[in-house]
C-alpha positions as CSV (number, residue, x, y, z in Angstrom):
1,M,92.3,72.8,116.9
2,P,90.8,69.6,115.7
3,R,89.9,67.2,118.5
4,K,89.5,63.4,118.2
5,Y,86.5,61.6,119.7
6,R,85.5,57.9,119.6
7,T,82.4,56.5,118.0
8,Y,81.3,53.0,118.7
9,R,83.4,51.9,115.7
10,H,86.2,54.2,115.1
11,T,87.8,57.6,115.9
12,F,86.6,60.7,114.1
13,T,87.9,64.2,114.1
14,L,85.8,67.3,115.1
15,K,86.6,70.4,113.2
16,P,85.3,73.8,114.3
17,I,83.4,75.4,111.5
18,S,80.8,78.1,111.1
19,D,77.3,78.0,112.5
20,R,75.9,78.1,109.0
21,Y,77.2,74.6,108.3
22,V,74.7,71.8,108.4
23,E,76.0,68.4,107.1
24,R,73.7,65.7,105.8
25,F,74.5,62.2,107.0
26,S,72.8,58.8,107.1
27,L,73.1,55.9,109.5
28,Q,75.1,52.9,108.4
29,G,72.9,50.0,107.3
30,L,69.7,52.1,107.0
31,K,68.1,53.6,104.0
32,E,69.9,56.4,102.1
33,S,66.5,57.9,101.5
34,A,66.1,58.6,105.2
35,P,68.8,61.2,105.8
36,A,69.0,63.5,108.9
37,R,70.7,66.8,109.5
38,L,73.1,67.0,112.3
39,A,73.5,70.6,113.5
40,G,76.0,70.1,116.3
41,F,76.4,69.2,119.9
42,W,77.9,70.8,122.9
43,L,80.7,69.1,124.8
44,S,81.4,69.5,128.5
45,D,84.9,71.1,127.9
46,P,82.8,73.5,127.1
47,V,83.7,74.3,123.5
48,Q,81.1,74.1,120.7
49,F,82.1,72.1,117.6
50,F,80.4,71.0,114.5
51,A,81.3,67.8,112.9
52,R,81.1,66.3,109.4
53,I,80.1,62.7,110.0
54,S,79.4,60.1,107.3
55,G,78.0,56.7,108.1
56,E,78.6,56.9,111.8
57,I,77.0,58.7,114.7
58,P,78.7,60.3,117.8
59,Y,79.3,57.9,120.7
60,S,76.2,58.8,122.8
61,P,73.7,56.2,123.9
62,F,71.0,58.9,123.9
63,F,71.7,60.3,120.5
64,R,72.1,56.9,118.9
65,E,68.7,55.7,120.3
66,W,67.0,58.9,119.2
67,M,68.3,58.7,115.7
68,N,67.6,55.0,115.4
69,G,64.0,55.5,116.5
70,C,63.5,58.3,114.0
71,M,65.2,56.5,111.2
72,H,62.9,53.5,111.6
73,A,59.8,55.6,111.4
74,S,59.1,54.7,107.8
75,G,60.0,51.0,108.0
76,Q,58.9,49.8,111.5
77,S,55.8,49.9,113.6
78,S,55.0,53.0,115.7
79,F,55.4,50.8,118.8
80,F,59.0,50.0,117.9
81,R,59.8,53.6,117.2
82,K,58.1,54.9,120.4
83,S,60.0,52.3,122.5
84,R,63.3,53.5,121.0
85,L,62.4,57.1,121.6
86,M,61.3,56.4,125.2
87,K,64.7,54.7,125.8
88,A,66.4,57.7,124.3
89,K,64.5,60.1,126.6
90,R,65.6,58.0,129.7
91,L,69.2,58.0,128.5
92,F,68.9,61.8,127.9
93,D,67.7,62.3,131.5
94,A,70.5,60.2,132.8
95,E,73.4,62.0,131.0
96,S,74.9,64.6,133.2
97,T,78.2,65.5,131.5
98,T,77.1,66.2,127.9
99,S,74.1,68.2,126.7
100,F,73.0,68.0,123.0
101,Y,71.7,70.9,121.0
102,I,69.8,70.1,117.8
103,L,69.4,73.5,116.1
104,G,66.3,72.8,114.1
105,N,65.2,70.9,111.0
106,R,66.3,72.9,107.9
107,S,65.1,70.2,105.5
108,G,61.7,71.6,104.7
109,A,60.5,68.1,103.9
110,Q,59.4,67.4,107.5
111,Q,55.7,67.0,107.8
112,S,53.9,69.4,110.1
113,P,52.6,68.2,113.5
114,E,49.1,68.6,112.2
115,A,49.7,66.3,109.2
116,N,51.3,63.5,111.2
117,P,51.0,63.9,115.0
118,E,53.1,60.8,115.6
119,S,56.1,62.3,113.7
120,T,56.5,65.2,116.1
121,S,58.7,63.2,118.4
122,C,61.2,62.9,115.6
123,R,61.3,66.5,114.7
124,F,64.7,68.2,115.4
125,D,62.9,71.2,116.9
126,T,61.1,68.9,119.3
127,L,64.4,67.5,120.4
128,N,65.8,71.0,120.7
129,E,62.8,71.9,123.0
130,I,63.6,68.9,125.2
131,S,67.2,70.0,125.4
132,R,66.2,73.5,126.4
133,E,63.7,72.2,129.0
134,R,66.3,70.0,130.4
135,Q,68.7,72.9,130.6
136,N,66.2,75.2,132.2
137,A,65.1,72.6,134.7
138,H,68.6,71.4,135.4
139,V,69.6,71.1,139.0
140,Y,73.3,71.7,139.1
141,I,75.6,69.6,141.1
142,D,75.9,72.1,143.9
143,G,72.1,72.4,144.3
144,T,71.8,75.6,142.2
145,G,68.4,75.6,140.5
146,N,66.8,73.5,143.2
147,P,64.2,75.9,144.9
148,F,64.0,73.7,148.1
149,Y,67.7,73.8,148.5
150,E,68.0,77.5,147.7
151,K,65.4,78.4,150.3
152,F,66.6,76.1,153.2
153,K,70.3,75.7,152.7
154,D,71.1,78.5,155.2
155,F,67.7,78.5,156.9
156,G,68.7,76.6,160.1
157,V,66.2,74.3,161.8
158,I,62.9,74.0,159.8
159,W,60.7,74.2,162.9
160,I,57.4,73.6,161.1
161,A,58.5,70.1,160.3
162,S,60.0,69.4,163.8
163,P,56.8,67.8,165.3
164,A,56.9,65.2,162.4
165,I,60.5,64.4,163.3
166,V,59.7,64.0,167.0
167,L,56.7,61.7,166.2
168,I,58.8,59.6,163.8
169,L,61.6,59.3,166.4
170,S,59.1,58.4,169.1
171,S,57.5,55.6,166.9
172,V,61.0,54.3,166.1
173,I,62.0,54.1,169.8
174,I,58.8,52.3,170.6
175,G,59.3,50.0,167.6
176,L,62.9,49.2,168.7
177,W,61.5,48.0,172.1
178,G,58.7,46.0,170.5
179,N,60.8,44.4,167.8
180,G,63.5,43.6,170.3
181,N,61.0,41.7,172.4
182,I,59.9,39.7,169.3
183,V,63.5,38.7,168.5
184,Y,64.3,37.9,172.1
185,S,61.2,35.8,172.6
186,T,61.8,33.8,169.4
187,W,65.4,33.1,170.3
188,R,64.5,32.0,173.9
189,T,61.3,30.0,173.2
190,K,61.9,26.6,171.5
191,S,58.3,26.3,170.5
192,L,58.7,29.4,168.3
193,H,61.6,27.8,166.4
194,G,59.7,27.4,163.1
195,S,60.1,29.0,159.7
196,C,57.3,31.5,160.1
197,N,58.5,32.7,163.5
198,Y,62.1,32.9,162.2
199,L,60.9,35.1,159.3
200,L,58.9,37.2,161.7
201,A,61.9,37.7,164.0
202,I,64.2,38.6,161.1
203,N,61.5,41.0,159.8
204,A,61.3,42.6,163.3
205,A,65.1,43.0,163.4
206,S,65.1,44.5,159.8
207,D,62.4,47.0,160.8
208,S,64.6,48.1,163.7
209,V,67.6,48.5,161.5
210,H,65.4,50.5,159.0
211,G,64.3,52.8,161.9
212,L,67.9,53.8,162.5
213,A,67.7,56.0,159.4
214,Q,65.5,58.4,161.2
215,F,68.3,59.2,163.7
216,V,70.5,60.2,160.8
217,Q,67.9,62.5,159.4
218,A,67.2,63.9,162.8
219,V,70.8,64.8,163.5
220,I,71.0,66.6,160.1
221,F,67.6,68.3,160.7
222,F,68.1,69.6,164.3
223,S,71.7,70.7,163.6
224,G,70.3,73.2,161.1
225,T,72.6,71.8,158.4
226,N,69.5,70.5,156.4
227,F,71.6,69.2,153.5
228,I,74.6,67.0,153.0
229,P,76.2,65.6,149.8
230,L,74.2,62.7,148.3
231,L,77.1,60.3,148.4
232,H,77.7,60.9,152.1
233,C,74.0,60.4,152.7
234,V,74.1,57.0,151.0
235,Y,77.1,56.0,153.1
236,Y,75.2,56.9,156.3
237,Q,71.9,55.2,155.2
238,T,73.4,52.0,153.7
239,I,72.7,49.9,156.8
240,P,69.1,51.3,157.2
241,L,68.6,50.7,153.5
242,I,69.5,47.0,153.9
243,G,67.0,46.8,156.8
244,L,64.3,48.5,154.7
245,N,64.9,46.2,151.7
246,F,64.9,43.1,153.9
247,G,61.7,44.1,155.6
248,I,59.8,44.7,152.3
249,V,60.8,41.3,150.9
250,L,60.2,39.5,154.2
251,I,56.6,40.7,154.4
252,A,55.9,39.0,151.1
253,L,57.9,35.9,152.0
254,I,55.9,35.5,155.3
255,G,52.7,35.6,153.3
256,I,54.1,32.9,150.9
257,D,55.2,30.8,153.9
258,R,51.6,30.9,155.2
259,V,50.2,29.8,151.8
260,I,52.6,26.8,151.8
261,S,51.7,25.9,155.4
262,I,47.9,25.9,154.6
263,L,48.0,24.3,151.1
264,L,50.8,21.8,151.8
265,P,50.8,21.3,155.6
266,S,52.6,18.0,155.7
267,R,55.3,19.2,153.3
268,H,55.7,22.4,155.4
269,R,56.1,20.5,158.6
270,T,58.8,18.0,157.3
271,M,60.9,20.4,155.2
272,N,64.5,21.2,156.1
273,V,64.1,24.5,157.9
274,T,67.8,25.4,157.5
275,F,67.8,25.1,153.7
276,Y,64.4,26.8,153.5
277,M,65.7,29.8,155.5
278,I,68.9,30.0,153.5
279,F,66.8,30.2,150.3
280,M,64.5,32.9,151.8
281,M,67.5,35.0,153.0
282,G,69.1,34.5,149.6
283,L,66.1,36.2,147.9
284,C,66.4,39.1,150.4
285,V,70.2,39.4,149.7
286,I,69.8,39.4,145.9
287,Y,67.1,42.2,146.1
288,N,69.4,44.2,148.4
289,I,72.3,43.9,146.0
290,V,70.3,45.0,143.1
291,V,68.8,48.1,144.9
292,L,72.2,49.1,146.4
293,Y,73.8,48.8,143.1
294,F,71.4,51.3,141.6
295,V,71.6,53.5,144.6
296,Y,75.4,53.7,144.6
297,D,75.6,54.0,140.9
298,Y,73.4,57.1,141.0
299,A,75.1,58.5,144.1
300,I,78.6,58.2,142.6
301,K,77.5,60.0,139.4
302,N,75.8,62.8,141.5
303,A,78.1,62.7,144.5
304,K,77.8,66.4,145.5
305,A,74.1,66.8,144.9
306,P,72.5,68.1,148.1
307,S,70.3,65.7,150.1
308,A,68.1,66.1,153.2
309,C,69.1,62.5,153.9
310,S,65.9,60.8,154.9
311,I,66.0,57.1,153.8
312,V,64.0,58.0,150.7
313,D,66.2,60.9,149.9
314,A,69.1,58.4,149.6
315,M,67.3,56.9,146.6
316,P,66.5,59.8,144.2
317,G,65.8,59.4,140.5
318,F,65.8,55.9,139.0
319,P,66.7,54.0,142.2
320,G,63.8,55.5,144.0
321,N,61.4,54.8,141.2
322,F,62.6,51.2,141.0
323,W,62.3,50.7,144.7
324,F,58.8,52.2,144.8
325,Y,57.6,49.9,141.9
326,M,59.1,46.9,143.7
327,C,57.2,47.9,146.8
328,I,54.0,47.7,144.9
329,V,54.9,44.3,143.6
330,Y,55.8,42.9,147.0
331,N,52.7,44.4,148.6
332,A,50.5,42.9,145.9
333,I,52.2,39.4,146.5
334,T,51.5,39.8,150.2
335,M,47.8,40.7,149.8
336,V,47.2,37.9,147.3
337,S,49.0,35.4,149.6
338,Y,46.8,36.3,152.6
339,L,43.7,36.3,150.4
340,I,44.6,32.7,149.4
341,V,45.1,31.8,153.1
342,W,41.8,33.3,154.1
343,I,39.9,31.4,151.4
344,A,41.7,28.2,152.3
345,I,40.9,28.6,156.0
346,H,37.2,29.0,155.3
347,M,37.0,26.2,152.7
348,K,39.4,23.7,154.1
349,A,38.3,21.4,157.0
350,G,40.7,20.5,159.8
351,V,42.6,23.8,160.0
352,S,43.9,24.1,163.6
353,S,42.8,27.0,165.9
354,S,46.5,28.0,166.4
355,T,46.9,28.4,162.6
356,K,43.8,30.6,162.5
357,R,45.2,32.7,165.4
358,V,48.5,33.1,163.7
359,F,46.8,34.1,160.5
360,K,44.7,36.8,162.2
361,S,47.8,38.2,163.9
362,L,49.8,38.3,160.7
363,L,46.9,39.8,158.8
364,A,46.6,42.6,161.4
365,V,50.3,43.3,161.1
366,T,50.1,43.3,157.3
367,V,47.1,45.6,157.2
368,V,48.9,48.1,159.4
369,V,52.0,48.0,157.3
370,F,50.0,48.2,154.1
371,F,48.0,51.1,155.4
372,G,51.1,53.0,156.4
373,W,52.8,52.7,153.0
374,T,49.5,53.2,151.1
375,V,48.8,56.5,153.0
376,N,52.3,57.7,152.2
377,A,52.1,56.7,148.5
378,I,48.6,58.1,147.9
379,S,49.6,61.4,149.6
380,R,52.7,61.8,147.4
381,L,50.7,60.9,144.3
382,V,48.1,63.5,145.1
383,L,50.6,66.2,146.1
384,S,52.6,65.6,142.9
385,N,49.5,66.6,140.9
386,L,48.8,69.7,142.8
387,D,50.5,73.1,142.1
388,L,52.4,73.2,145.4
389,E,55.7,74.8,146.2
390,V,58.4,72.1,146.7
391,E,58.9,73.0,150.4
392,Y,55.2,72.3,151.1
393,F,55.5,69.0,149.3
394,W,58.4,68.0,151.5
395,I,56.8,69.2,154.7
396,I,53.6,67.3,154.1
397,G,55.6,64.3,153.1
398,M,57.3,64.4,156.4
399,Y,54.0,64.2,158.3
400,T,52.6,61.4,156.1
401,G,55.9,59.6,156.7
402,V,54.8,59.2,160.3
403,F,52.4,56.5,159.2
404,V,55.2,54.5,157.5
405,N,57.3,54.5,160.7
406,F,54.3,53.7,162.8
407,A,53.8,50.6,160.6
408,C,57.4,49.5,161.3
């Protein structure tokens, strides 16, 4: 039976025809001399159809970007084409309900890879290989195909990783006590009621909230459950994620605050602290909203995917990559800020001894935090380039995660 599907402009009808059928079509508004051959696509019903399409392309962000990139190969720069193809690849990775199968270029006019290496990304057989690789590497919604999940879903407690969990929980408990003292002292001591100390106290509270994530993971770990649905994990880790995101931004904001206090001391002393703190907190809230949007968007689309539910496991895929890159940005801002402060202290006359003491204390805290995150990031970067089984990657990552929690 014919079925109707929508393109971005109008509805077209798909008609089941033989596998021998290959229809030539061209994109509207582009050169007729640059035709392509559409062999077909596989819909999630799942029934295979082949379509006769003229002047339009199926409503698929991935397919549209891929064809646009290839069709512009002759008339645009390679940078433009590559950017469109890269976008298509990202869209292809993101699509979970529909897989596309391009059955091969039957034109004969396509150049060989040796003749034009840059054209290989536009070959239909190249796209077909991508589709097959995607299918072979696909981790199904129930975890099938994930070797880590397959091995440990009924394993019980993974005792080899238990010392790491105990160390992490110990550092979190110590951190809760230490951070609580910072918040209490700032609240009770009027001499500490300044912008920098407020930011430090809020950062300490944020780190404590972040630490609560480890108790969620510990319950799942020591119960022997090991995995829960991703969406449930995100629900449990939302509050710790807010603390994590606040803490990352606040470290950078504290550095910026110190730069202002050194370079513009009179301005810093006379500013309206209330408005200043509202602005700083607004930046933290905006970053949180952005990250949580990506996290929930991904989790809703992959709600039943199994998760070990560490705070990082709550941000798989694009949300995790975005968060990691933003960590690099905020850490860079922090280091540059303290470098500016250090230079100013050594070059500027009349800097008070109390300011120098505060700087040394903040620098020590920043170095510890930076060291913890750097060790974790470098270890994951090295491990990702080694031919390790996924369970070893996870276990080693648990132990390097101790440094991150020690920093908090």
